[in-house]
C-alpha positions in Angstrom: 316.8 6.7 49.1 314.5 8.0 46.4 312.6 11.3 46.6 309.9 12.3 44.2 307.7 15.4 44.1 304.2 14.6 43.0 302.4 17.9 43.4 303.3 21.5 44.1 301.0 24.1 45.6 300.0 26.9 43.2 299.6 29.3 46.2 303.0 28.8 47.9 306.1 26.6 48.2 304.4 23.5 49.7 304.9 20.2 47.9 303.5 16.7 48.1 306.3 14.1 47.8 307.3 10.5 48.4 310.4 9.0 50.0 311.4 5.4 49.4 314.1 3.9 51.8 315.4 0.4 52.3 312.5 -0.3 54.7 309.4 1.7 53.6 307.8 4.1 51.3 306.0 7.2 52.7 304.5 10.5 51.6 305.8 13.9 52.6 305.3 16.2 54.4 305.8 13.8 57.2 306.1 13.9 61.0 308.6 11.6 62.7 307.9 10.6 66.3 310.9 10.6 68.5 312.2 7.3 69.8 315.5 8.5 71.2 316.6 5.3 72.8 315.0 3.0 70.2 311.4 3.3 71.7 308.6 5.7 71.5 308.0 6.3 75.3 304.9 4.5 76.6 303.8 2.6 73.4 305.0 -0.4 71.5 306.4 -0.2 67.9 303.3 -2.2 66.8 301.0 0.4 68.3 303.0 3.2 66.6 302.7 1.4 63.2 299.0 0.8 63.7 298.6 4.6 64.1 300.0 5.0 60.6 303.6 6.0 61.3 306.1 5.0 58.6 309.3 6.6 59.9 310.6 7.4 63.4 313.7 9.1 64.7 316.3 7.7 67.1 319.5 9.3 68.4 323.1 8.4 67.8 324.4 10.0 71.0 322.0 8.1 73.3 322.3 4.7 71.6 326.1 5.0 71.5 326.1 5.5 75.3 323.5 2.9 76.0 323.3 0.1 75.1 326.1 0.7 72.6 326.1 0.6 68.8 328.2 -2.6 68.6 325.7 -4.5 70.7 322.8 -3.3 68.4 324.8 -4.3 65.4 325.3 -7.8 66.8 321.5 -8.0 67.2 320.9 -7.3 63.5 320.7 -3.5 63.6 318.3 -1.1 65.2 315.3 -2.2 63.1 315.5 -5.8 64.3 316.6 -4.8 67.8 313.4 -2.8 68.4 311.2 -4.8 66.0 310.4 -1.8 63.8 309.7 -2.6 60.1 309.5 1.0 58.9 312.1 3.6 58.2 314.5 5.1 60.8 316.3 8.4 60.8 319.1 8.9 63.3 320.3 12.3 64.5 324.1 12.6 64.8 324.2 13.6 68.5 325.7 17.1 67.9 322.8 18.8 69.6 322.8 16.4 72.6 326.5 17.1 73.3 325.4 20.7 73.7 322.2 20.2 75.7 323.0 17.1 77.8 326.7 16.6 78.3 328.0 17.6 81.7 331.1 19.1 80.1 332.2 19.4 76.5 335.2 20.6 74.5 335.0 21.3 70.8 338.0 21.2 68.4 338.5 20.9 64.7 338.8 17.1 65.3 335.5 16.6 67.1 333.8 16.8 70.5 335.0 15.6 73.8 332.2 15.3 76.3 331.2 13.8 79.6 328.3 11.4 79.6 325.1 12.7 81.2 324.6 9.2 82.5 327.7 8.5 84.5 330.2 11.3 83.8 332.5 9.1 81.7 334.5 10.9 79.0 333.9 10.2 75.3 335.0 11.6 72.0 332.8 11.9 68.9 334.2 13.0 65.5 332.6 12.7 62.1 334.2 9.3 61.4 332.9 7.9 64.7 329.4 9.3 64.1 329.3 7.6 60.7 330.6 4.3 62.2 327.9 4.4 64.8 325.1 5.1 62.4 326.3 2.4 60.0 326.2 -0.1 62.9 322.7 1.0 63.7 321.6 0.5 60.1 319.3 3.5 60.0 317.8 4.5 56.7 318.6 8.2 56.9 321.7 9.4 58.8 322.9 12.9 59.7 326.2 14.6 59.6 327.9 15.7 62.8 327.2 19.4 63.3 328.0 22.0 65.9 324.8 23.6 67.1 325.6 27.1 68.5 323.8 27.9 71.7 320.9 30.3 71.6 322.0 33.9 71.8 325.5 33.2 70.5 327.3 36.1 68.9 328.1 36.5 65.2 331.8 35.4 65.4 330.9 32.3 67.4 328.2 31.2 65.0 330.5 32.0 62.0 333.1 29.6 63.4 330.3 27.1 64.1 329.2 27.2 60.4 332.8 26.7 59.2 333.3 23.7 61.6 330.0 22.2 60.6 331.0 22.3 57.0 334.3 20.7 57.6 332.7 17.9 59.6 330.1 17.5 56.9 332.8 16.9 54.3 334.4 14.3 56.5 331.1 12.6 57.0 330.5 12.5 53.3 334.0 11.0 52.7 333.0 8.2 55.1 329.5 7.6 53.9 330.2 4.3 52.3 327.8 2.5 49.9 325.3 0.6 52.0 322.1 2.3 50.9 321.9 4.8 53.8 320.9 8.4 52.8 323.1 11.2 54.3 321.6 14.6 55.1 323.7 17.7 55.7 322.7 20.1 58.5 322.4 23.8 57.8 323.5 25.9 60.7 323.9 29.7 61.1 321.9 30.7 64.1 319.6 33.7 63.5 322.0 35.3 61.0 320.7 35.2 57.4 324.1 35.6 55.7 325.5 32.7 57.8 322.5 30.5 57.0 323.1 31.2 53.3 326.8 30.5 53.7 326.1 27.2 55.4 323.4 26.1 52.9 325.6 26.9 49.8 328.6 25.1 51.3 326.6 21.9 51.9 324.8 22.0 48.6 328.2 21.9 46.9 328.7 18.5 48.5 325.5 17.1 47.0 323.9 15.4 50.1 320.8 13.2 49.7 318.8 15.8 51.7 319.2 18.8 53.9 318.2 19.6 57.4 317.7 23.0 59.1 319.4 22.7 62.5 319.8 25.1 65.4 316.2 26.2 65.5 313.5 25.7 68.1 316.3 26.4 70.7 314.8 29.6 72.2 314.1 31.9 69.3 310.5 33.2 68.7 308.4 31.7 65.9 308.6 34.9 63.8 312.4 34.8 63.8 312.3 31.1 63.0 310.0 31.7 60.0 312.1 34.5 58.7 315.0 32.1 58.6 313.3 29.1 57.0 311.9 30.7 53.9 315.2 32.3 52.6 317.3 29.3 53.5 314.9 27.0 51.6 315.6 29.1 48.5 319.3 28.1 48.6 318.5 24.4 48.7 317.9 22.2 45.7 314.3 21.7 44.8 314.7 18.0 44.1 316.0 17.2 47.6 314.0 16.7 50.8 314.2 19.4 53.5 314.0 18.5 57.1 313.2 21.0 59.9 314.7 19.6 63.1 312.9 19.7 66.4 309.8 21.6 65.2 307.2 21.6 66.6 303.7 22.7 67.3 300.9 22.0 64.8 300.9 25.7 63.9 304.7 25.6 63.3 304.4 22.6 61.1 301.7 24.1 58.9 303.6 27.4 58.4 306.8 25.5 57.6 305.0 23.3 55.1 303.8 26.4 53.3 307.5 27.3 52.9 308.4 23.9 51.3 309.6 21.9 54.3 309.1 18.1 53.9 310.1 16.4 57.2 309.6 17.2 60.9 310.3 15.7 64.3 309.6 16.8 67.8 309.2 15.3 71.3 306.2 17.5 71.9 303.3 15.1 71.2 304.8 12.3 73.4 306.3 14.5 76.1 303.2 16.6 76.4 301.1 13.5 76.6 303.0 12.3 79.6 302.3 15.7 81.2 298.6 15.5 80.5 298.5 18.1 77.6 296.6 16.8 74.6 296.2 18.1 71.1 292.8 18.6 69.6 291.3 20.5 66.6 290.3 23.2 69.0 293.7 23.6 70.6 295.4 22.2 73.7 293.4 20.2 76.2 294.8 19.8 79.7 293.2 16.6 81.0 294.1 17.3 84.6 291.8 20.3 84.7 288.8 19.8 87.0 286.3 20.7 84.2 286.9 17.2 82.8 286.2 15.3 86.0 282.7 14.2 84.9 283.1 14.6 81.2 281.8 11.7 79.1 283.2 12.9 75.8 286.3 11.5 74.3 289.5 13.6 74.1 288.5 14.7 70.6 285.0 14.2 69.2 285.3 12.4 65.9 288.8 11.2 66.5 289.4 7.5 65.5 292.3 6.8 67.7 292.2 3.9 70.2 291.9 6.2 73.2 289.1 8.3 71.8 287.0 5.3 70.5 287.1 3.6 73.9 287.6 6.0 76.8 286.1 9.2 78.2 287.9 12.3 79.3 286.7 11.6 82.9 288.3 8.1 82.9 291.6 9.3 81.4 291.7 12.2 83.9 291.1 9.7 86.7 293.9 7.5 85.5 296.2 10.5 85.2 295.5 11.8 88.7 296.0 8.2 90.0 299.3 7.9 88.1 298.2 4.8 86.4 300.5 3.9 83.5 297.6 3.3 81.2 297.0 7.1 81.3 300.3 7.8 79.7 299.8 5.1 77.1 296.4 6.5 76.1 297.4 10.1 76.0 300.5 9.2 73.9 298.5 7.2 71.5 296.1 10.1 71.0 298.8 12.7 70.5 300.7 10.6 68.0 297.4 9.9 66.1 296.6 13.6 66.1 300.0 14.5 64.6 299.9 11.6 62.1 296.3 12.5 61.0 297.3 16.2 60.8 300.0 15.4 58.3 297.5 13.2 56.3 295.2 16.2 56.1 298.0 18.5 55.1 299.1 16.2 52.3 295.5 15.8 51.1 295.1 19.6 51.1 298.2 19.9 48.9 297.0 17.1 46.7 293.7 19.1 46.1 295.6 22.4 45.9 293.6 23.9 48.8 296.3 24.2 51.5 295.4 27.9 52.1 291.8 27.0 52.7 292.8 24.1 55.0 295.1 26.5 56.9 292.4 29.1 57.3 289.9 26.4 58.5 292.5 25.0 60.9 293.1 28.4 62.6 289.4 29.2 62.7 288.7 26.2 65.0 291.4 27.1 67.5 290.1 28.3 70.9 291.9 29.1 74.1 291.9 26.3 76.6 
């Protein structure tokens, strides 16, 4: 992986960059749609690519359980298996063992957990996580980390940071030389000194990039922002920084100002399936009766397939009728909105007018 910084904002930490992987080249800041099981729910890889997406995220935990990494390897790797020509980042599965497993036990060796699918018992350690991600053939892979639950006390999070660092070293030792980029994951909960400890320990290992994990798990946005800025100062300027699981358009803009380069979140696709759509004016809930006879598109001026062909009234009708087309159209729109938002952010950095863009963005927001 190659990462180059082309432009830095003169009014903050934001930067315009470019990442080149084995499968694609894309500008940063970038948003990665989540295709947990090797698919963006409701839309085809071809439709995702037509929207302008260059990199997606899939998950090691889920693909290990079903259909299995060895099966995917036999089919030529995840890119070929799902017919995706762009880049893929795979998360290590550490967070999923916390949030999804029916029962888990953590030791220095790794994590023993029961599958959320059938209750079967499995064991993941750093070596196994690296084996799985090598088999998947993803372009950017993540270290196994221990994500402390929201509200965990200082001593628990301290031990989590130490364990995450040990596991990161074992992942680095098993990285291999197949062109995959390996990112370390900074943990530390809401404790600034533990975040600093985690960041410094990982930087000493010289990863290809660094992720900020353990956020967007229940903390308020102001707490999250107080963490991101100082941690970013402890990470090398020449490496990409990835904020995991965040988030809203507002969250993304504020994190970009602090120098974050990469984002992922299920929000645009999950909210689309629930009828909540993103627009320049804020959230639009298509189920509301006010749109029953509305001939306008979801967003006036939007060039996505849904907005150029269908009205709010029609999409609302599909949604209330539980027609599958409704979920496809709303997903296409939300993905296009996020992709276009990142394009606008990058253009604003390029023109050194990110603050003006941000002010204009917030001035358009209204309560829906």
